[in-house]
C-alpha positions in Angstrom: -0.3 2.6 17.4 -2.6 2.2 14.4 -1.4 2.9 10.9 -3.2 3.0 7.6 -2.7 -0.2 5.5 -5.2 -0.5 2.8 -8.1 -2.9 3.3 -6.4 -6.1 4.5 -4.5 -4.8 7.6 -4.4 -8.2 9.2 -1.6 -9.6 6.9 1.5 -10.2 8.9 4.6 -9.6 6.8 8.2 -9.9 7.4 10.0 -6.7 6.5 12.0 -7.6 3.5 13.5 -5.3 0.9 11.7 -5.2 -2.5 13.5 -6.5 -5.5 16.1 -4.1 -6.9 14.1 -3.6 -10.1 11.2 -2.1 -8.1 13.5 0.6 -6.7 14.2 2.0 -10.2 10.5 2.4 -11.1 9.1 5.8 -12.1 7.3 7.7 -9.4 4.1 7.9 -11.4 1.3 8.0 -8.8 -1.4 10.6 -9.9 -2.2 13.4 -7.5 -5.7 12.0 -6.8 -4.4 8.6 -5.8 -1.9 10.3 -3.4 -4.6 12.4 -2.0 -6.9 9.4 -1.4 -4.1 7.6 0.4 -3.3 10.6 2.5 -6.9 11.2 3.5 -7.4 7.6 4.5 -4.1 7.5 6.4 -5.0 10.7 8.2 -8.5 9.3 9.1 -6.7 6.6 11.1 -3.7 8.6 12.4 -5.3 11.9 13.3 -6.3 15.0 11.5 -3.1 17.0 12.3 -0.4 18.7 10.4 2.0 16.0 11.7 -0.1 13.2 10.4 -0.4 15.0 7.0 3.4 15.1 6.7 3.8 11.5 7.8 1.1 10.2 5.5 2.3 12.2 2.5 5.8 10.9 3.2 4.5 7.3 3.3 2.7 7.5 0.0 5.8 9.0 -1.6 7.8 6.1 -0.4 5.3 3.6 -1.7 5.3 5.5 -5.1 9.1 5.3 -5.2 9.0 1.5 -4.7 6.3 0.4 -7.1 4.6 1.8 -10.3 1.0 3.1 -9.9 -0.3 0.5 -12.3 0.8 -2.3 -9.9 -0.5 -0.4 -6.9 -3.9 0.1 -8.5 -4.1 -3.6 -9.6 -3.3 -4.9 -6.1 -5.7 -2.5 -4.4 -8.4 -3.9 -6.8 -7.5 -7.5 -5.8 -7.6 -6.6 -2.1 -11.1 -5.1 -2.5 -12.3 -8.2 -4.3 -10.7 -10.5 -1.8 -12.3 -8.6 1.1 -15.7 -9.2 -0.4 -15.3 -13.0 0.0 -17.2 -15.7 -1.8 -16.5 -17.0 -5.2 -14.5 -13.9 -6.3 -12.2 -14.5 -3.3 -11.5 -18.0 -4.4 -10.5 -16.8 -7.9 -8.1 -14.3 -6.4 -6.2 -16.9 -4.3 -3.4 -17.7 -6.7 0.3 -17.5 -5.8 1.1 -14.6 -8.1 -1.6 -12.4 -6.7 -0.5 -13.2 -3.1 3.1 -12.3 -4.0 1.9 -9.0 -5.5 -0.1 -8.2 -2.4 2.9 -9.0 -0.2 5.1 -6.7 -2.3 2.7 -3.9 -1.8 2.5 -4.6 2.0 6.3 -4.4 2.1 6.2 -1.1 0.4 3.6 0.1 2.9 5.8 -1.1 5.8 8.8 0.6 4.3 6.7 3.9 4.1 5.8 3.5 7.8 9.4 2.8 8.9 10.8 5.8 7.0 8.0 8.2 7.9 6.3 7.4 11.2 
């Protein structure tokens, strides 16, 4: 079964709960960001009503676990990292890796709850 996980799908993560502070964040994802996620998710999981509901649920879970500002920053890091080269080397610090893992955990949580 293939699921949508932003650009770096090859990261293998242990399913671990996010810090308690992340669970109290405001659900502040803009509609356009949610729509982008749902469209990409449906591209991978089928263009059906069922996938629309599951993908919408998944982005709602992610939004409940992390603020949009963090999600957007991590997505940017992932896109830069995916390009490779010198930019990739500059993005290879421990804090950025932790932030990417946190987002991956939120995506896994969305999949577990919704798919």
